[in-house]
N, C-alpha and C positions, 0 to 999 in steps of 0.2 A: 266474195267467195271465189272469184276466179283464181286468186293466189293459192288457195288451199286445194282446190279441186278443179282444174281447168277442163278435165276430161269427163266430169260427171254432168249428166243432163240436168239442166236447171229447171225449176218449176215454172209454171206459167206466171205465178206471182212474182218470181224473181225477174222474169223477162219483162213484165209490165212495170214493176216498181223499182227494180234494182236492189231490193231488200230480200234476203232469204226468209222463207217460212219454215215451218216444222218439216215439211217434206224434204227440203234441201238438207236439213240436218240429219234426217233419217237416211238419206242417200249417202251422205258423207260418212255416217256411222257404219253403214254397210260396207262402204269402200275400204275403211280402215280395219274391218274385220270384227267390229263390235257386235256381239249377239243381239238380235232384235229385241229380246226381252230386256236386256240391260240398257240398250239405247232408249227404249221406251221409258224405263224407270228414270233415267237421267233427264230426258226431255220433259217428262211429266212434272219434274220439280220446277220447271220454268213456265208452267202454264198459268200460274197464279202468283200475284205479288203478295208476299206475307204482310199482314197488318203491322208487324213490328217495323217494317220499312217506313211506313208513314209516321209512326211514333218517333223513330230516329230522326227523320227529317223535321218533324214539328218541334223537336227539342234541340235541334242543332243551332248553331250561331249564325246561320244564314238569315238574311232579311226576308220578310214575307214574300216579296216578289221572287226572290231566288228559290224559296221553298216551293212556291206554285210552279215555277219553271221546271224544277227538278222532278216534281211529281208528274208533271205533264210528259216529260221526256221518258220517264220510266214506264208510264202507261202507254205511250206511243210505241215503245219497243216491245212491250208485251203484246199489243195488238198486232204488230207486224209478225211476231213469232206465231201467234195462234191462228193467223189467217190460213184458210185451207186453199189448196190449189183446186182448180176446176176438176181435175182428175179425181182427187180425194172426195169431193162432193158427189161426183157421179157414182163412185164405188159405194158410198154410204147409202145411196138410194136403191141399189140392187137388192132384190129379195134374198134372204139368207138360205131359203130352201133350194134344193137342186144345186148344192155347193159345187159339184164338178162342172156343171154347165156354167155357173157364174164364174168359176175360176178360169175357164177357157174364154168366156166372154170378156173378163177383165184383162186377160192377156192380149186379146185381139184389140180391145179398145185402147189399151196402153200403147200399142204400136202405132195407132192412128192419132193419138193426142199429142 
């Protein structure tokens, strides 16, 4: 991700693993001016592997070992993508009432994380 956006703050997941998670893609979408709603709808398409994918692999000409490997690679990439950063997990735990207070608290926490 360094090549696409060297000046965007990386998630804690990226810092720990070297692989981007959804938060990194959300930040990139914001950077290129994609509206949040549109970015979310695009990213949501990658949250789950369509079952047709497995059918295509199963009916391919790959040998059984390659089929298993291919499925494992796809599932690993999906897992990397859907991992949440620590910051996102914290935000999800904040109570939704008192939205103004939470908004300010989220801003303050975001600066310290």
